[in-house]
N, C-alpha and C positions, 0 to 999 in steps of 0.2 A: 458432563460428559464431555467427553475429548474430539477434536475435530481433528480430520485423517491429515495429510500431508496433501494430497488431491484436491480436500475441502478446502485447507487453507492458501495452496496455489491461486483456485480459483477466486475465493474471495477476494485474493492479490491483484489478478487481473482482473477484475468488475471493478473494483474500485481505482484502477488505475487508468482504465478506458475512457471511466467518466471523470476524472481529473484531469486526462487529459482532451478530452472534450472543453473541456471550461477555460484550460490553461491554453489552447489555441487560440479561440476566441480572444479569450481576453488580450491576448499577445499582439494579436490584429488591430484591436480596438487601443489599448494602452500605449504599445510601442511608439509609436506615431506623436502622440502629446509629449513624450522624453526628448523628439529627438531621433529615434531609431526608428529606421523604414526596412521592414525585413519582410521578404517576397512569400509567398502562401509554403512555396517550395520549401525554401530556409527553415519556415516556423515548423514544416512537415518534420523535415529529416533533424533538427533541433531536440523538438517536443519526443521524437522516437527514442532517440539518445539517451532523455529523461526519463520515458517510458520504462527501456532496461533497468534503469537503475532506480526506479521506483518500486517495478513489480517485484524483486529481488530486495528492496529493503521491504518491505510489506511484508513478505514473504517467512522474513527472518524474523521479524517485530511476533509477527502472526504465532512463529512455533517459540519461540522465545517465552510468552505469555502463556498459552497453551502447554508447556512445561511448567513454568511456574505455579498456575492454576491446581495443575493435575500435582503437584505435590504439594502444595497447602491443601486440597482437600483429601489425600491420602494423611497428611499429618492431623488434621481434623478427624478424619474416620477414627487413627490409632488412638486418641488422646479422647474419643466418646468410648470405644471400648476399653481402655483400661477404668473408668467413670462406669 
């Protein structure tokens, strides 16, 4: 079964939103331990930039994987038909 482009996009967005929440909290807790003091606003803006990058990355990887999986399935089906 193939995943639609919309399905891939929704999966990527949900994955990144969860990651954003984890990363935002981790930055606020961990940065000060290393001497970096970042405001919540700056952390939010930085997180938004990385979020856009992450959604694009996740979407592209999902589409690539889906295409490769589809190719493998077609090759297997062709091999089975020959036998």
